[in-house]
N, C-alpha and C positions, 0 to 999 in steps of 0.2 A: 504494500500500500504506500503510495506516495505521500510524503509530508511536504506540504507547500504552504508557505506563509504569505499572506497578502500584505502584512505590515513589514516595513523595511528592517525593523529590528525586533528581536525577541529575546527575552532574558530567561535564564534558568540557573539552577545551582547544582553543584556536586558536593554533597556533604559527606566527608570522609570521617567516620567516627573513631577510627583507630588505624595505626600504621599496619600495613599488610592486608587491608580489607578494601580493595579497589571497588569503586562504585561507578555506575553509569548515571548521568543526570536524568531526571524524569522526562525532560523534553529532548528527544533525539535530534541530531543535526538535520535541519530541513533540507530537502532536495535543492531548493533554490538559494541556500545559504552559500555565500562565497567567501566569507571571512568570519573568523571566531576571535573574540577578545576575551581572554581569561584573566581574572584578577584574583589573587590569593589574599584574602582579607585577614589572615592570621599574622600576628606580630612576631612570632618566633618559629613557626613550623613551615616547611616548604611543601609545595604541592607538586606532584609529578603526574605526567600525562603520557599515555601511550594508546595503542589500539588493541583490541582483543575483547575478551569476555570478562565481565566484572566478577569479583569474588576473591581472587587471589592477590598476592603481593606483586607489585611492579618493581622491576629492577631499575635502580638509579642509573646504572651504566647504559641502559638502552632506552631510557625515557627522557622526556623533556622536563626540566625543572623550572618551576616558577618560584622564585625566592619569596620569603615573607614580605607581605605588602607590596609585591611586585606584580607586573602584568606581562602578558604575552599576546601578541597578535599573530594569528595564523591565517594566511591566505590559502584556503583549501579548494577554491573553485566550486562551481555548482556541480551537482551530481554527475551530469553527463561529461564533465571535464575533469573529474577527480581521478587521481592515479592511486588506486589501492583502497583499503578499508577506511571508512569514516565513522566507525563505532568507537569513539574516543572514551577511554575510561580514566579515572583519576584515583590517586592514592596519596598518602601523606608521608613525610619524613619528619620525625621528631615528635609527632602527636597529631591529634585531630585537627582538621582545618576545613574550610569551606572555599570552594572555587566558585566565583560568580562569573557566569558565562553569558556573553552577549553574542547572538548570532546576527550577522548583518546579511540581509537577503536582497535579492534582485527579482526581476520578473521572469528570468530565464530559468529553465530546469535542465 
């Protein structure tokens, strides 16, 4: 089933309750999303991001790290132009954290 947003931006969160328990955000990446902005609102714990299935620990060595109170902008392209998986999952380093995710969408899928 296609996920298509008519609003140019959509927000969601990835709440990681403990290190080693990766989670998927409740709102999946929309098909017409071309950019993701991820903000780690924790003052002391890092957020790590990768693709795959939620539930297990993510490796810091192969994941992208968003430092405490830092942000990351990912240009992922709309679904028809993405290269690879877009099921992003999130984990923590140091303790629980919340990733605040903004999807920037266009009219193209």
